[in-house]
C-alpha positions, 0 to 999 in steps of 0.5 A: 597628788592632783586635786581633781583625783580621788584620794583613793585612786591616786593611792592605789596608783601611786602609794600601794605598789611601792608600800604595799602595807600602806593605809589611808587615815580616814580621820584626818579630814580637811577642815574646809571640805570635810573631805579625807585628806589635808589639801595643801601643797608642798615643794620639794627643795631638795630637788630644786635645780638652780638656775644657770649663771645670769652670764649664761643666760644672758649670752643666749638671750643676745644670740637671739635678740636679733630674731626678737626684735624682728619678730617685734617688728613684724607684729608693731610695724615699726622699725627693727633697731628703734629701742 
């Protein structure tokens, strides 16, 4: 849930349409601000997509490396091949 949004608005839009008999436990309040709900973050590792193989990423970088060097040269005023 976005931190800047009211719990009730989020609940009505994102929860109620899918679970009509759902309710908010207003007794659960964050100890820091006293507001309904506990502030925190959830990282759902079940939705995690592992990165591509390193060799594939490196290959893509090698393809665009000349363009990167050219752009850096234009910004820094240096030579393209000066590693």
